[in-house]
C-alpha positions, -999 to +999 in steps of 0.1 A: -737+392+704-770+400+722-791+391+696-775+355+685-781+344+725-814+358+720-817+335+690-803+310+701-831+307+733-856+310+709-847+289+695-848+264+725-878+270+736-888+259+700-875+227+708-895+221+735-924+215+714-905+196+695-883+165+688-857+185+675-836+219+694-803+225+701-783+225+733-768+257+747-753+246+776-717+250+753-701+225+777-719+198+767-719+205+730-688+220+716-664+183+717-696+165+701-698+193+676-666+195+669-658+163+663-689+160+643-675+187+620-642+174+617-652+138+612-670+156+582-642+177+569-621+143+573-642+126+554-659+147+532-629+172+528-599+142+524-604+139+492-606+173+482-575+178+503-557+144+488-564+162+453-549+199+465-518+184+476-507+155+443-520+188+419-491+207+439-475+170+443-468+170+407-466+206+395-435+204+418-426+175+406-431+187+371-412+218+377-383+199+397-378+181+358-379+212+339-352+223+367-333+192+357-334+189+320-331+230+316-299+217+341-290+190+317-290+213+284-268+243+303-245+214+316-246+211+278-241+238+263-213+250+286-198+218+280-203+229+245-189+267+255-161+249+266-152+227+243-162+255+217-133+276+242-109+250+241-105+247+208-105+287+202-075+291+222-053+265+203-064+279+171-053+310+185-018+299+204-016+281+167-021+318+149+004+329+177+029+308+165+021+305+135+025+345+129+056+340+152+072+317+130+060+337+095+082+366+116+111+350+121+109+334+083+100+369+070+128+388+088+155+362+081+143+364+042+146+402+050+177+399+067+191+375+041+182+392+005+196+426+027+231+407+034+227+394-007+224+429-015+249+444+001+265+420-015+262+425-049+268+469-040+298+456-026+310+430-052+294+469-077+315+489-061+351+475-060+342+464-098+338+501-102+368+513-083+385+490-099+376+500-136+380+533-128+418+527-113+419+505-145+407+535-163+433+563-141+457+538-150+457+538-188+446+575-189+480+577-175+496+551-193+482+572-224+497+605-210+535+594-198+532+575-239+526+601-254+549+623-236+576+591-237+566+593-277+568+627-278+600+633-267+615+599-286+603+618-313+618+651-301+650+634-299+648+611-327+643+644-348+671+657-336+696+631-342+681+611-373+703+621-396+696+607-433+713+581-430+697+569-395+664+568-409+678+550-437+693+522-416+658+516-394+642+516-424+661+488-440+662+473-401+626+474-397+622+456-429+644+425-420+622+419-389+586+429-409+600+399-435+614+376-412+585+377-393+562+367-421+587+337-435+578+324-397+543+334-401+546+313-436 
């Protein structure tokens, strides 16, 4: 620091020799120097500072505009996504309702077809039972008829003599002759 002060003192020594010089009195020269420096800075720095502030302002405005545009596009995409979601939910509900109704319809069709099949099987069972009953009845009738016929033949053979035999034949021939006349 002493070197700086010495250089000012030596300059002040030379200043008395000419018209130019430094005043080393800090209290007298500081407000004037500061006002000159501030004036020069304000005069020349005002444009630079205004340019810097304008550039900064433009960048901030551009960033805000870009942010607003991005926000707008994001809101549009959000609304499209919500709309698409509502559409998909509606379709899912329709598929769900249609699926349930289709399941119910298939269930009813299956129940109805099962009832029809059971009814057909019941009818088939009843027809089979009736057929088997009829067949059993017919077998019993045939056996009864055969036994009755054998019993009648046995009785006839034991009771039948030639005269009774001829009379039965002639009576039957008369019955057949009458039936033939009626048929003609």
